[in-house]
N, C-alpha and C positions, 0 to 999 in steps of 0.2 A: 504493499500499499504506500502510495506517495503522499508525503505531508502536504496539507493545504496551507498557504501562506496566510499570515495574519491580514495582508492587504486582500486577499480573496475572501476571507472570512467576514471581514469588515464590510466589505462592498456588498457581499451577499446578505448581510444583515440590514444594510441600508435600503437594498433593493426590496426585501421582504417587508419592511416598514412601510416603504412608499408605495408598495404593490407594483412594482416596475420590474420589466425584465430585460435582459440584454436586447431583445428584439425592439423593445419600447425605446431604450436608451441610446442604442447605436447611431440611428439617424440624427438625434439630436446633438450628439457630440462629434458627428462627422465621420464615422467609421462604419463598417459592414459589421453586422451581428457576429460573424465568425471571427472577426479580427478582435472585437472586444471580449469574446469568449476565451480566445487564445491568450489574451492579456490576463484575464482573471484566473485562468488555469495555470499561469506560469509557464507558459510555453514561449511567450514573447515579452519583451519588456513593455510595461505601460508608459506610454509617451506623456510628456508634460500637458500636450493638448487634451488628451483623453482623461487625464487626472483632473485637470481644471474642469472638464465637461461634466465628470462624475460628481465632482463637488458641486457644481452648479445645480445639476439635474437632482441630485440626492440630498441637497441641502446640508452639506458637510463641510468640515474645515479643510481647505486645500492643503494647508501646510502638513496636517496630520495624515492625510491620503499620501503626499510625497514622502514623508517619513516612512510609511508602511511600504510604499512601492519601491523605496531604495533598498529595502531588505530582501525583496523578492530574489530567490535564487532559481534561475531558469532551469528547466527540466531537460 
């Protein structure tokens, strides 16, 4: 089993709270749903634009998301 990053767990919790999916969020932050899912799964690095978009759409602190994203170890 591959460990899930704190970034992924936190964003997943925010999505659940907001009732939004990757399909809902991706067009609003300028990426394809598959690109967003790859970032959330730890297969690609979350970009600053995506992090800012997630913070905006999920009403979260961008600095905290950037900190969590910087700790993601790619699979």
